[in-house]
mmCIF file of the N, C-alpha and C atoms, coordinates in Angstrom:
data_MODEL
# 
_entry.id   MODEL 
# 
loop_
_atom_site.group_PDB 
_atom_site.id 
_atom_site.type_symbol 
_atom_site.label_atom_id 
_atom_site.label_alt_id 
_atom_site.label_comp_id 
_atom_site.label_asym_id 
_atom_site.label_entity_id 
_atom_site.label_seq_id 
_atom_site.pdbx_PDB_ins_code 
_atom_site.Cartn_x 
_atom_site.Cartn_y 
_atom_site.Cartn_z 
_atom_site.occupancy 
_atom_site.B_iso_or_equiv 
_atom_site.pdbx_formal_charge 
_atom_site.auth_seq_id 
_atom_site.auth_comp_id 
_atom_site.auth_asym_id 
_atom_site.auth_atom_id 
_atom_site.pdbx_PDB_model_num 
ATOM 1   N N  . MET A 1 1  ? -25.701 7.687   -38.856 1.00 0.00 ? 1  MET A N  1 
ATOM 2   C CA . MET A 1 1  ? -25.507 6.257   -38.979 1.00 0.00 ? 1  MET A CA 1 
ATOM 3   C C  . MET A 1 1  ? -24.010 5.975   -39.099 1.00 0.00 ? 1  MET A C  1 
ATOM 4   N N  . ALA A 1 2  ? -23.580 4.906   -38.458 1.00 0.00 ? 2  ALA A N  1 
ATOM 5   C CA . ALA A 1 2  ? -22.166 4.530   -38.495 1.00 0.00 ? 2  ALA A CA 1 
ATOM 6   C C  . ALA A 1 2  ? -21.773 4.062   -39.891 1.00 0.00 ? 2  ALA A C  1 
ATOM 7   N N  . ASN A 1 3  ? -20.541 4.360   -40.254 1.00 0.00 ? 3  ASN A N  1 
ATOM 8   C CA . ASN A 1 3  ? -20.027 3.916   -41.546 1.00 0.00 ? 3  ASN A CA 1 
ATOM 9   C C  . ASN A 1 3  ? -18.791 3.046   -41.325 1.00 0.00 ? 3  ASN A C  1 
ATOM 10  N N  . LEU A 1 4  ? -18.157 2.624   -42.391 1.00 0.00 ? 4  LEU A N  1 
ATOM 11  C CA . LEU A 1 4  ? -17.001 1.739   -42.296 1.00 0.00 ? 4  LEU A CA 1 
ATOM 12  C C  . LEU A 1 4  ? -15.852 2.390   -41.532 1.00 0.00 ? 4  LEU A C  1 
ATOM 13  N N  . LEU A 1 5  ? -15.666 3.674   -41.706 1.00 0.00 ? 5  LEU A N  1 
ATOM 14  C CA . LEU A 1 5  ? -14.611 4.381   -40.980 1.00 0.00 ? 5  LEU A CA 1 
ATOM 15  C C  . LEU A 1 5  ? -14.877 4.343   -39.472 1.00 0.00 ? 5  LEU A C  1 
ATOM 16  N N  . ASP A 1 6  ? -16.131 4.544   -39.081 1.00 0.00 ? 6  ASP A N  1 
ATOM 17  C CA . ASP A 1 6  ? -16.501 4.457   -37.666 1.00 0.00 ? 6  ASP A CA 1 
ATOM 18  C C  . ASP A 1 6  ? -16.221 3.055   -37.124 1.00 0.00 ? 6  ASP A C  1 
ATOM 19  N N  . TRP A 1 7  ? -16.602 2.040   -37.881 1.00 0.00 ? 7  TRP A N  1 
ATOM 20  C CA . TRP A 1 7  ? -16.377 0.657   -37.474 1.00 0.00 ? 7  TRP A CA 1 
ATOM 21  C C  . TRP A 1 7  ? -14.884 0.395   -37.299 1.00 0.00 ? 7  TRP A C  1 
ATOM 22  N N  . ASN A 1 8  ? -14.064 0.838   -38.240 1.00 0.00 ? 8  ASN A N  1 
ATOM 23  C CA . ASN A 1 8  ? -12.620 0.621   -38.144 1.00 0.00 ? 8  ASN A CA 1 
ATOM 24  C C  . ASN A 1 8  ? -12.028 1.325   -36.930 1.00 0.00 ? 8  ASN A C  1 
ATOM 25  N N  . THR A 1 9  ? -12.485 2.530   -36.653 1.00 0.00 ? 9  THR A N  1 
ATOM 26  C CA . THR A 1 9  ? -12.005 3.265   -35.483 1.00 0.00 ? 9  THR A CA 1 
ATOM 27  C C  . THR A 1 9  ? -12.349 2.510   -34.206 1.00 0.00 ? 9  THR A C  1 
ATOM 28  N N  . LEU A 1 10 ? -13.581 2.057   -34.098 1.00 0.00 ? 10 LEU A N  1 
ATOM 29  C CA . LEU A 1 10 ? -14.006 1.295   -32.926 1.00 0.00 ? 10 LEU A CA 1 
ATOM 30  C C  . LEU A 1 10 ? -13.221 -0.004  -32.807 1.00 0.00 ? 10 LEU A C  1 
ATOM 31  N N  . HIS A 1 11 ? -13.041 -0.690  -33.920 1.00 0.00 ? 11 HIS A N  1 
ATOM 32  C CA . HIS A 1 11 ? -12.290 -1.949  -33.917 1.00 0.00 ? 11 HIS A CA 1 
ATOM 33  C C  . HIS A 1 11 ? -10.874 -1.743  -33.371 1.00 0.00 ? 11 HIS A C  1 
ATOM 34  N N  . HIS A 1 12 ? -10.209 -0.700  -33.811 1.00 0.00 ? 12 HIS A N  1 
ATOM 35  C CA . HIS A 1 12 ? -8.842  -0.432  -33.350 1.00 0.00 ? 12 HIS A CA 1 
ATOM 36  C C  . HIS A 1 12 ? -8.808  -0.066  -31.868 1.00 0.00 ? 12 HIS A C  1 
ATOM 37  N N  . LYS A 1 13 ? -9.801  0.664   -31.403 1.00 0.00 ? 13 LYS A N  1 
ATOM 38  C CA . LYS A 1 13 ? -9.856  1.009   -29.980 1.00 0.00 ? 13 LYS A CA 1 
ATOM 39  C C  . LYS A 1 13 ? -10.082 -0.231  -29.126 1.00 0.00 ? 13 LYS A C  1 
ATOM 40  N N  . VAL A 1 14 ? -10.960 -1.121  -29.571 1.00 0.00 ? 14 VAL A N  1 
ATOM 41  C CA . VAL A 1 14 ? -11.199 -2.366  -28.839 1.00 0.00 ? 14 VAL A CA 1 
ATOM 42  C C  . VAL A 1 14 ? -9.931  -3.209  -28.817 1.00 0.00 ? 14 VAL A C  1 
ATOM 43  N N  . GLN A 1 15 ? -9.245  -3.308  -29.939 1.00 0.00 ? 15 GLN A N  1 
ATOM 44  C CA . GLN A 1 15 ? -8.007  -4.083  -30.003 1.00 0.00 ? 15 GLN A CA 1 
ATOM 45  C C  . GLN A 1 15 ? -6.974  -3.554  -29.015 1.00 0.00 ? 15 GLN A C  1 
ATOM 46  N N  . ALA A 1 16 ? -6.938  -2.244  -28.817 1.00 0.00 ? 16 ALA A N  1 
ATOM 47  C CA . ALA A 1 16 ? -5.978  -1.648  -27.885 1.00 0.00 ? 16 ALA A CA 1 
ATOM 48  C C  . ALA A 1 16 ? -6.283  -2.033  -26.437 1.00 0.00 ? 16 ALA A C  1 
ATOM 49  N N  . TYR A 1 17 ? -7.512  -2.406  -26.147 1.00 0.00 ? 17 TYR A N  1 
ATOM 50  C CA . TYR A 1 17 ? -7.899  -2.790  -24.790 1.00 0.00 ? 17 TYR A CA 1 
ATOM 51  C C  . TYR A 1 17 ? -7.651  -4.268  -24.500 1.00 0.00 ? 17 TYR A C  1 
ATOM 52  N N  . LEU A 1 18 ? -7.329  -5.043  -25.507 1.00 0.00 ? 18 LEU A N  1 
ATOM 53  C CA . LEU A 1 18 ? -7.057  -6.461  -25.282 1.00 0.00 ? 18 LEU A CA 1 
ATOM 54  C C  . LEU A 1 18 ? -5.809  -6.611  -24.419 1.00 0.00 ? 18 LEU A C  1 
ATOM 55  N N  . ASP A 1 19 ? -5.915  -7.458  -23.395 1.00 0.00 ? 19 ASP A N  1 
ATOM 56  C CA . ASP A 1 19 ? -4.810  -7.692  -22.466 1.00 0.00 ? 19 ASP A CA 1 
ATOM 57  C C  . ASP A 1 19 ? -4.921  -9.126  -21.946 1.00 0.00 ? 19 ASP A C  1 
ATOM 58  N N  . PRO A 1 20 ? -4.473  -10.107 -22.745 1.00 0.00 ? 20 PRO A N  1 
ATOM 59  C CA . PRO A 1 20 ? -4.639  -11.510 -22.385 1.00 0.00 ? 20 PRO A CA 1 
ATOM 60  C C  . PRO A 1 20 ? -4.063  -11.875 -21.012 1.00 0.00 ? 20 PRO A C  1 
ATOM 61  N N  . GLU A 1 21 ? -2.998  -11.203 -20.606 1.00 0.00 ? 21 GLU A N  1 
ATOM 62  C CA . GLU A 1 21 ? -2.391  -11.512 -19.307 1.00 0.00 ? 21 GLU A CA 1 
ATOM 63  C C  . GLU A 1 21 ? -3.326  -11.186 -18.148 1.00 0.00 ? 21 GLU A C  1 
ATOM 64  N N  . ASN A 1 22 ? -4.265  -10.283 -18.366 1.00 0.00 ? 22 ASN A N  1 
ATOM 65  C CA . ASN A 1 22 ? -5.221  -9.903  -17.325 1.00 0.00 ? 22 ASN A CA 1 
ATOM 66  C C  . ASN A 1 22 ? -6.631  -10.405 -17.610 1.00 0.00 ? 22 ASN A C  1 
ATOM 67  N N  . GLY A 1 23 ? -6.748  -11.403 -18.488 1.00 0.00 ? 23 GLY A N  1 
ATOM 68  C CA . GLY A 1 23 ? -8.036  -12.021 -18.755 1.00 0.00 ? 23 GLY A CA 1 
ATOM 69  C C  . GLY A 1 23 ? -8.897  -11.321 -19.787 1.00 0.00 ? 23 GLY A C  1 
ATOM 70  N N  . ILE A 1 24 ? -8.396  -10.252 -20.374 1.00 0.00 ? 24 ILE A N  1 
ATOM 71  C CA . ILE A 1 24 ? -9.154  -9.545  -21.419 1.00 0.00 ? 24 ILE A CA 1 
ATOM 72  C C  . ILE A 1 24 ? -8.616  -10.044 -22.751 1.00 0.00 ? 24 ILE A C  1 
ATOM 73  N N  . ASP A 1 25 ? -9.043  -11.248 -23.102 1.00 0.00 ? 25 ASP A N  1 
ATOM 74  C CA . ASP A 1 25 ? -8.461  -11.944 -24.240 1.00 0.00 ? 25 ASP A CA 1 
ATOM 75  C C  . ASP A 1 25 ? -9.350  -11.966 -25.481 1.00 0.00 ? 25 ASP A C  1 
ATOM 76  N N  . LYS A 1 26 ? -10.549 -11.380 -25.371 1.00 0.00 ? 26 LYS A N  1 
ATOM 77  C CA . LYS A 1 26 ? -11.476 -11.357 -26.498 1.00 0.00 ? 26 LYS A CA 1 
ATOM 78  C C  . LYS A 1 26 ? -12.048 -9.953  -26.641 1.00 0.00 ? 26 LYS A C  1 
ATOM 79  N N  . PRO A 1 27 ? -12.385 -9.562  -27.871 1.00 0.00 ? 27 PRO A N  1 
ATOM 80  C CA . PRO A 1 27 ? -13.018 -8.251  -28.051 1.00 0.00 ? 27 PRO A CA 1 
ATOM 81  C C  . PRO A 1 27 ? -14.295 -8.091  -27.224 1.00 0.00 ? 27 PRO A C  1 
ATOM 82  N N  . GLN A 1 28 ? -15.011 -9.199  -27.004 1.00 0.00 ? 28 GLN A N  1 
ATOM 83  C CA . GLN A 1 28 ? -16.243 -9.142  -26.220 1.00 0.00 ? 28 GLN A CA 1 
ATOM 84  C C  . GLN A 1 28 ? -15.978 -8.727  -24.778 1.00 0.00 ? 28 GLN A C  1 
ATOM 85  N N  . LYS A 1 29 ? -14.782 -8.964  -24.281 1.00 0.00 ? 29 LYS A N  1 
ATOM 86  C CA . LYS A 1 29 ? -14.422 -8.540  -22.926 1.00 0.00 ? 29 LYS A CA 1 
ATOM 87  C C  . LYS A 1 29 ? -13.854 -7.126  -22.914 1.00 0.00 ? 29 LYS A C  1 
ATOM 88  N N  . ALA A 1 30 ? -13.226 -6.723  -23.992 1.00 0.00 ? 30 ALA A N  1 
ATOM 89  C CA . ALA A 1 30 ? -12.615 -5.393  -24.068 1.00 0.00 ? 30 ALA A CA 1 
ATOM 90  C C  . ALA A 1 30 ? -13.650 -4.305  -24.348 1.00 0.00 ? 30 ALA A C  1 
ATOM 91  N N  . PHE A 1 31 ? -14.654 -4.615  -25.147 1.00 0.00 ? 31 PHE A N  1 
ATOM 92  C CA . PHE A 1 31 ? -15.644 -3.614  -25.552 1.00 0.00 ? 31 PHE A CA 1 
ATOM 93  C C  . PHE A 1 31 ? -16.352 -2.948  -24.367 1.00 0.00 ? 31 PHE A C  1 
ATOM 94  N N  . PRO A 1 32 ? -16.862 -3.708  -23.387 1.00 0.00 ? 32 PRO A N  1 
ATOM 95  C CA . PRO A 1 32 ? -17.538 -3.040  -22.267 1.00 0.00 ? 32 PRO A CA 1 
ATOM 96  C C  . PRO A 1 32 ? -16.628 -2.095  -21.484 1.00 0.00 ? 32 PRO A C  1 
ATOM 97  N N  . ILE A 1 33 ? -15.384 -2.468  -21.314 1.00 0.00 ? 33 ILE A N  1 
ATOM 98  C CA . ILE A 1 33 ? -14.443 -1.604  -20.594 1.00 0.00 ? 33 ILE A CA 1 
ATOM 99  C C  . ILE A 1 33 ? -14.242 -0.306  -21.361 1.00 0.00 ? 33 ILE A C  1 
ATOM 100 N N  . LEU A 1 34 ? -14.038 -0.421  -22.664 1.00 0.00 ? 34 LEU A N  1 
ATOM 101 C CA . LEU A 1 34 ? -13.878 0.763   -23.509 1.00 0.00 ? 34 LEU A CA 1 
ATOM 102 C C  . LEU A 1 34 ? -15.109 1.659   -23.424 1.00 0.00 ? 34 LEU A C  1 
ATOM 103 N N  . MET A 1 35 ? -16.285 1.079   -23.500 1.00 0.00 ? 35 MET A N  1 
ATOM 104 C CA . MET A 1 35 ? -17.513 1.872   -23.498 1.00 0.00 ? 35 MET A CA 1 
ATOM 105 C C  . MET A 1 35 ? -17.738 2.575   -22.165 1.00 0.00 ? 35 MET A C  1 
ATOM 106 N N  . VAL A 1 36 ? -17.564 1.861   -21.054 1.00 0.00 ? 36 VAL A N  1 
ATOM 107 C CA . VAL A 1 36 ? -17.753 2.489   -19.745 1.00 0.00 ? 36 VAL A CA 1 
ATOM 108 C C  . VAL A 1 36 ? -16.744 3.617   -19.562 1.00 0.00 ? 36 VAL A C  1 
ATOM 109 N N  . ALA A 1 37 ? -15.476 3.363   -19.885 1.00 0.00 ? 37 ALA A N  1 
ATOM 110 C CA . ALA A 1 37 ? -14.437 4.389   -19.738 1.00 0.00 ? 37 ALA A CA 1 
ATOM 111 C C  . ALA A 1 37 ? -14.737 5.606   -20.603 1.00 0.00 ? 37 ALA A C  1 
ATOM 112 N N  . THR A 1 38 ? -15.171 5.368   -21.823 1.00 0.00 ? 38 THR A N  1 
ATOM 113 C CA . THR A 1 38 ? -15.426 6.461   -22.763 1.00 0.00 ? 38 THR A CA 1 
ATOM 114 C C  . THR A 1 38 ? -16.692 7.238   -22.413 1.00 0.00 ? 38 THR A C  1 
ATOM 115 N N  . LEU A 1 39 ? -17.777 6.535   -22.175 1.00 0.00 ? 39 LEU A N  1 
ATOM 116 C CA . LEU A 1 39 ? -19.058 7.199   -21.919 1.00 0.00 ? 39 LEU A CA 1 
ATOM 117 C C  . LEU A 1 39 ? -19.080 7.967   -20.601 1.00 0.00 ? 39 LEU A C  1 
ATOM 118 N N  . LEU A 1 40 ? -18.387 7.430   -19.588 1.00 0.00 ? 40 LEU A N  1 
ATOM 119 C CA . LEU A 1 40 ? -18.412 8.070   -18.273 1.00 0.00 ? 40 LEU A CA 1 
ATOM 120 C C  . LEU A 1 40 ? -17.167 8.902   -17.988 1.00 0.00 ? 40 LEU A C  1 
ATOM 121 N N  . ASN A 1 41 ? -16.217 8.886   -18.920 1.00 0.00 ? 41 ASN A N  1 
ATOM 122 C CA . ASN A 1 41 ? -14.978 9.640   -18.744 1.00 0.00 ? 41 ASN A CA 1 
ATOM 123 C C  . ASN A 1 41 ? -14.276 9.257   -17.439 1.00 0.00 ? 41 ASN A C  1 
ATOM 124 N N  . VAL A 1 42 ? -14.078 7.943   -17.254 1.00 0.00 ? 42 VAL A N  1 
ATOM 125 C CA . VAL A 1 42 ? -13.376 7.420   -16.085 1.00 0.00 ? 42 VAL A CA 1 
ATOM 126 C C  . VAL A 1 42 ? -12.149 6.656   -16.558 1.00 0.00 ? 42 VAL A C  1 
ATOM 127 N N  . SER A 1 43 ? -11.278 6.321   -15.624 1.00 0.00 ? 43 SER A N  1 
ATOM 128 C CA . SER A 1 43 ? -10.066 5.584   -15.975 1.00 0.00 ? 43 SER A CA 1 
ATOM 129 C C  . SER A 1 43 ? -10.415 4.164   -16.411 1.00 0.00 ? 43 SER A C  1 
ATOM 130 N N  . ASP A 1 44 ? -9.492  3.545   -17.111 1.00 0.00 ? 44 ASP A N  1 
ATOM 131 C CA . ASP A 1 44 ? -9.691  2.160   -17.542 1.00 0.00 ? 44 ASP A CA 1 
ATOM 132 C C  . ASP A 1 44 ? -9.870  1.246   -16.337 1.00 0.00 ? 44 ASP A C  1 
ATOM 133 N N  . GLU A 1 45 ? -9.133  1.513   -15.260 1.00 0.00 ? 45 GLU A N  1 
ATOM 134 C CA . GLU A 1 45 ? -9.231  0.698   -14.054 1.00 0.00 ? 45 GLU A CA 1 
ATOM 135 C C  . GLU A 1 45 ? -10.619 0.818   -13.421 1.00 0.00 ? 45 GLU A C  1 
ATOM 136 N N  . GLU A 1 46 ? -11.145 2.039   -13.359 1.00 0.00 ? 46 GLU A N  1 
ATOM 137 C CA . GLU A 1 46 ? -12.491 2.231   -12.820 1.00 0.00 ? 46 GLU A CA 1 
ATOM 138 C C  . GLU A 1 46 ? -13.524 1.534   -13.696 1.00 0.00 ? 46 GLU A C  1 
ATOM 139 N N  . ALA A 1 47 ? -13.347 1.626   -14.990 1.00 0.00 ? 47 ALA A N  1 
ATOM 140 C CA . ALA A 1 47 ? -14.270 0.978   -15.924 1.00 0.00 ? 47 ALA A CA 1 
ATOM 141 C C  . ALA A 1 47 ? -14.227 -0.535  -15.752 1.00 0.00 ? 47 ALA A C  1 
ATOM 142 N N  . GLU A 1 48 ? -13.033 -1.081  -15.632 1.00 0.00 ? 48 GLU A N  1 
ATOM 143 C CA . GLU A 1 48 ? -12.903 -2.533  -15.464 1.00 0.00 ? 48 GLU A CA 1 
ATOM 144 C C  . GLU A 1 48 ? -13.538 -2.988  -14.152 1.00 0.00 ? 48 GLU A C  1 
ATOM 145 N N  . ASP A 1 49 ? -13.395 -2.194  -13.094 1.00 0.00 ? 49 ASP A N  1 
ATOM 146 C CA . ASP A 1 49 ? -14.014 -2.533  -11.809 1.00 0.00 ? 49 ASP A CA 1 
ATOM 147 C C  . ASP A 1 49 ? -15.538 -2.517  -11.886 1.00 0.00 ? 49 ASP A C  1 
ATOM 148 N N  . ALA A 1 50 ? -16.100 -1.779  -12.820 1.00 0.00 ? 50 ALA A N  1 
ATOM 149 C CA . ALA A 1 50 ? -17.553 -1.675  -12.956 1.00 0.00 ? 50 ALA A CA 1 
ATOM 150 C C  . ALA A 1 50 ? -18.170 -2.876  -13.669 1.00 0.00 ? 50 ALA A C  1 
ATOM 151 N N  . ILE A 1 51 ? -17.350 -3.676  -14.330 1.00 0.00 ? 51 ILE A N  1 
ATOM 152 C CA . ILE A 1 51 ? -17.864 -4.804  -15.111 1.00 0.00 ? 51 ILE A CA 1 
ATOM 153 C C  . ILE A 1 51 ? -18.393 -5.890  -14.178 1.00 0.00 ? 51 ILE A C  1 
ATOM 154 N N  . THR A 1 52 ? -19.623 -6.343  -14.430 1.00 0.00 ? 52 THR A N  1 
ATOM 155 C CA . THR A 1 52 ? -20.252 -7.386  -13.615 1.00 0.00 ? 52 THR A CA 1 
ATOM 156 C C  . THR A 1 52 ? -20.597 -8.611  -14.446 1.00 0.00 ? 52 THR A C  1 
ATOM 157 N N  . ASP A 1 53 ? -20.256 -8.595  -15.700 1.00 0.00 ? 53 ASP A N  1 
ATOM 158 C CA . ASP A 1 53 ? -20.663 -9.639  -16.636 1.00 0.00 ? 53 ASP A CA 1 
ATOM 159 C C  . ASP A 1 53 ? -20.240 -11.018 -16.145 1.00 0.00 ? 53 ASP A C  1 
ATOM 160 N N  . GLY A 1 54 ? -21.178 -11.920 -16.116 1.00 0.00 ? 54 GLY A N  1 
ATOM 161 C CA . GLY A 1 54 ? -20.908 -13.291 -15.702 1.00 0.00 ? 54 GLY A CA 1 
ATOM 162 C C  . GLY A 1 54 ? -22.202 -14.082 -15.714 1.00 0.00 ? 54 GLY A C  1 
ATOM 163 N N  . SER A 1 55 ? -22.130 -15.316 -15.283 1.00 0.00 ? 55 SER A N  1 
ATOM 164 C CA . SER A 1 55 ? -23.298 -16.191 -15.361 1.00 0.00 ? 55 SER A CA 1 
ATOM 165 C C  . SER A 1 55 ? -24.404 -15.797 -14.381 1.00 0.00 ? 55 SER A C  1 
ATOM 166 N N  . MET A 1 56 ? -24.085 -15.062 -13.340 1.00 0.00 ? 56 MET A N  1 
ATOM 167 C CA . MET A 1 56 ? -25.077 -14.685 -12.328 1.00 0.00 ? 56 MET A CA 1 
ATOM 168 C C  . MET A 1 56 ? -25.350 -13.176 -12.325 1.00 0.00 ? 56 MET A C  1 
ATOM 169 N N  . ASP A 1 57 ? -25.135 -12.504 -13.447 1.00 0.00 ? 57 ASP A N  1 
ATOM 170 C CA . ASP A 1 57 ? -25.248 -11.038 -13.477 1.00 0.00 ? 57 ASP A CA 1 
ATOM 171 C C  . ASP A 1 57 ? -26.672 -10.526 -13.692 1.00 0.00 ? 57 ASP A C  1 
ATOM 172 N N  . ARG A 1 58 ? -27.621 -11.428 -13.920 1.00 0.00 ? 58 ARG A N  1 
ATOM 173 C CA . ARG A 1 58 ? -29.028 -11.070 -14.136 1.00 0.00 ? 58 ARG A CA 1 
ATOM 174 C C  . ARG A 1 58 ? -29.210 -10.067 -15.265 1.00 0.00 ? 58 ARG A C  1 
ATOM 175 N N  . GLY A 1 59 ? -28.353 -10.155 -16.275 1.00 0.00 ? 59 GLY A N  1 
ATOM 176 C CA . GLY A 1 59 ? -28.482 -9.309  -17.454 1.00 0.00 ? 59 GLY A CA 1 
ATOM 177 C C  . GLY A 1 59 ? -27.785 -7.967  -17.363 1.00 0.00 ? 59 GLY A C  1 
ATOM 178 N N  . VAL A 1 60 ? -27.143 -7.688  -16.236 1.00 0.00 ? 60 VAL A N  1 
ATOM 179 C CA . VAL A 1 60 ? -26.426 -6.425  -16.064 1.00 0.00 ? 60 VAL A CA 1 
ATOM 180 C C  . VAL A 1 60 ? -24.948 -6.680  -16.323 1.00 0.00 ? 60 VAL A C  1 
ATOM 181 N N  . ASP A 1 61 ? -24.375 -5.950  -17.268 1.00 0.00 ? 61 ASP A N  1 
ATOM 182 C CA . ASP A 1 61 ? -22.978 -6.170  -17.632 1.00 0.00 ? 61 ASP A CA 1 
ATOM 183 C C  . ASP A 1 61 ? -22.013 -5.227  -16.933 1.00 0.00 ? 61 ASP A C  1 
ATOM 184 N N  . ALA A 1 62 ? -22.505 -4.082  -16.477 1.00 0.00 ? 62 ALA A N  1 
ATOM 185 C CA . ALA A 1 62 ? -21.654 -3.146  -15.741 1.00 0.00 ? 62 ALA A CA 1 
ATOM 186 C C  . ALA A 1 62 ? -22.529 -2.232  -14.896 1.00 0.00 ? 62 ALA A C  1 
ATOM 187 N N  . VAL A 1 63 ? -22.006 -1.880  -13.722 1.00 0.00 ? 63 VAL A N  1 
ATOM 188 C CA . VAL A 1 63 ? -22.666 -0.922  -12.834 1.00 0.00 ? 63 VAL A CA 1 
ATOM 189 C C  . VAL A 1 63 ? -21.601 0.037   -12.338 1.00 0.00 ? 63 VAL A C  1 
ATOM 190 N N  . TYR A 1 64 ? -21.874 1.322   -12.469 1.00 0.00 ? 64 TYR A N  1 
ATOM 191 C CA . TYR A 1 64 ? -20.927 2.334   -11.993 1.00 0.00 ? 64 TYR A CA 1 
ATOM 192 C C  . TYR A 1 64 ? -21.689 3.361   -11.167 1.00 0.00 ? 64 TYR A C  1 
ATOM 193 N N  . VAL A 1 65 ? -21.259 3.545   -9.917  1.00 0.00 ? 65 VAL A N  1 
ATOM 194 C CA . VAL A 1 65 ? -21.836 4.568   -9.054  1.00 0.00 ? 65 VAL A CA 1 
ATOM 195 C C  . VAL A 1 65 ? -20.930 5.785   -9.148  1.00 0.00 ? 65 VAL A C  1 
ATOM 196 N N  . ASP A 1 66 ? -21.473 6.842   -9.688  1.00 0.00 ? 66 ASP A N  1 
ATOM 197 C CA . ASP A 1 66 ? -20.712 8.067   -9.942  1.00 0.00 ? 66 ASP A CA 1 
ATOM 198 C C  . ASP A 1 66 ? -21.038 9.080   -8.850  1.00 0.00 ? 66 ASP A C  1 
ATOM 199 N N  . ASP A 1 67 ? -20.061 9.342   -7.996  1.00 0.00 ? 67 ASP A N  1 
ATOM 200 C CA . ASP A 1 67 ? -20.284 10.313  -6.925  1.00 0.00 ? 67 ASP A CA 1 
ATOM 201 C C  . ASP A 1 67 ? -19.503 11.601  -7.158  1.00 0.00 ? 67 ASP A C  1 
ATOM 202 N N  . ARG A 1 68 ? -19.108 11.824  -8.392  1.00 0.00 ? 68 ARG A N  1 
ATOM 203 C CA . ARG A 1 68 ? -18.426 13.069  -8.726  1.00 0.00 ? 68 ARG A CA 1 
ATOM 204 C C  . ARG A 1 68 ? -19.424 14.216  -8.680  1.00 0.00 ? 68 ARG A C  1 
ATOM 205 N N  . ASP A 1 69 ? -18.934 15.383  -8.505  1.00 0.00 ? 69 ASP A N  1 
ATOM 206 C CA . ASP A 1 69 ? -19.755 16.600  -8.489  1.00 0.00 ? 69 ASP A CA 1 
ATOM 207 C C  . ASP A 1 69 ? -20.776 16.618  -7.355  1.00 0.00 ? 69 ASP A C  1 
ATOM 208 N N  . GLY A 1 70 ? -20.527 15.836  -6.301  1.00 0.00 ? 70 GLY A N  1 
ATOM 209 C CA . GLY A 1 70 ? -21.417 15.856  -5.149  1.00 0.00 ? 70 GLY A CA 1 
ATOM 210 C C  . GLY A 1 70 ? -22.770 15.207  -5.357  1.00 0.00 ? 70 GLY A C  1 
ATOM 211 N N  . ARG A 1 71 ? -22.950 14.499  -6.457  1.00 0.00 ? 71 ARG A N  1 
ATOM 212 C CA . ARG A 1 71 ? -24.213 13.815  -6.730  1.00 0.00 ? 71 ARG A CA 1 
ATOM 213 C C  . ARG A 1 71 ? -23.925 12.331  -6.900  1.00 0.00 ? 71 ARG A C  1 
ATOM 214 N N  . ASN A 1 72 ? -24.870 11.517  -6.520  1.00 0.00 ? 72 ASN A N  1 
ATOM 215 C CA . ASN A 1 72 ? -24.750 10.083  -6.762  1.00 0.00 ? 72 ASN A CA 1 
ATOM 216 C C  . ASN A 1 72 ? -25.619 9.712   -7.950  1.00 0.00 ? 72 ASN A C  1 
ATOM 217 N N  . SER A 1 73 ? -24.985 9.171   -8.968  1.00 0.00 ? 73 SER A N  1 
ATOM 218 C CA . SER A 1 73 ? -25.696 8.674   -10.144 1.00 0.00 ? 73 SER A CA 1 
ATOM 219 C C  . SER A 1 73 ? -25.296 7.228   -10.341 1.00 0.00 ? 73 SER A C  1 
ATOM 220 N N  . ILE A 1 74 ? -26.263 6.383   -10.595 1.00 0.00 ? 74 ILE A N  1 
ATOM 221 C CA . ILE A 1 74 ? -25.992 4.973   -10.840 1.00 0.00 ? 74 ILE A CA 1 
ATOM 222 C C  . ILE A 1 74 ? -26.188 4.712   -12.327 1.00 0.00 ? 74 ILE A C  1 
ATOM 223 N N  . HIS A 1 75 ? -25.139 4.207   -12.959 1.00 0.00 ? 75 HIS A N  1 
ATOM 224 C CA . HIS A 1 75 ? -25.174 3.889   -14.386 1.00 0.00 ? 75 HIS A CA 1 
ATOM 225 C C  . HIS A 1 75 ? -25.186 2.371   -14.526 1.00 0.00 ? 75 HIS A C  1 
ATOM 226 N N  . ILE A 1 76 ? -26.182 1.849   -15.198 1.00 0.00 ? 76 ILE A N  1 
ATOM 227 C CA . ILE A 1 76 ? -26.321 0.410   -15.417 1.00 0.00 ? 76 ILE A CA 1 
ATOM 228 C C  . ILE A 1 76 ? -26.224 0.161   -16.913 1.00 0.00 ? 76 ILE A C  1 
ATOM 229 N N  . PHE A 1 77 ? -25.360 -0.785  -17.286 1.00 0.00 ? 77 PHE A N  1 
ATOM 230 C CA . PHE A 1 77 ? -25.108 -1.075  -18.696 1.00 0.00 ? 77 PHE A CA 1 
ATOM 231 C C  . PHE A 1 77 ? -25.478 -2.514  -19.030 1.00 0.00 ? 77 PHE A C  1 
ATOM 232 N N  . GLN A 1 78 ? -26.000 -2.681  -20.235 1.00 0.00 ? 78 GLN A N  1 
ATOM 233 C CA . GLN A 1 78 ? -26.185 -4.001  -20.822 1.00 0.00 ? 78 GLN A CA 1 
ATOM 234 C C  . GLN A 1 78 ? -25.704 -3.914  -22.263 1.00 0.00 ? 78 GLN A C  1 
ATOM 235 N N  . PHE A 1 79 ? -24.772 -4.779  -22.605 1.00 0.00 ? 79 PHE A N  1 
ATOM 236 C CA . PHE A 1 79 ? -24.198 -4.782  -23.951 1.00 0.00 ? 79 PHE A CA 1 
ATOM 237 C C  . PHE A 1 79 ? -24.667 -6.017  -24.699 1.00 0.00 ? 79 PHE A C  1 
ATOM 238 N N  . LYS A 1 80 ? -24.884 -5.865  -25.986 1.00 0.00 ? 80 LYS A N  1 
ATOM 239 C CA . LYS A 1 80 ? -25.269 -6.996  -26.845 1.00 0.00 ? 80 LYS A CA 1 
ATOM 240 C C  . LYS A 1 80 ? -24.257 -7.169  -27.929 1.00 0.00 ? 80 LYS A C  1 
# 
């Protein structure tokens, strides 16, 4: 179970992803990028390109097609 130290670590990582000049002006926008980059071990740019969050996203917040290692894997994310 997560504790206060875990929460603080996550909070600081999300804060580091904030970039108002590029439209990442809220933690809610930074968190998905951090998670995709971290979970899939991809660059921040690749993670940001995977974000689909918007009014017409049908509940899907990110999609990443991973063709590394000669296999195609589709990762679909929904964040709350």
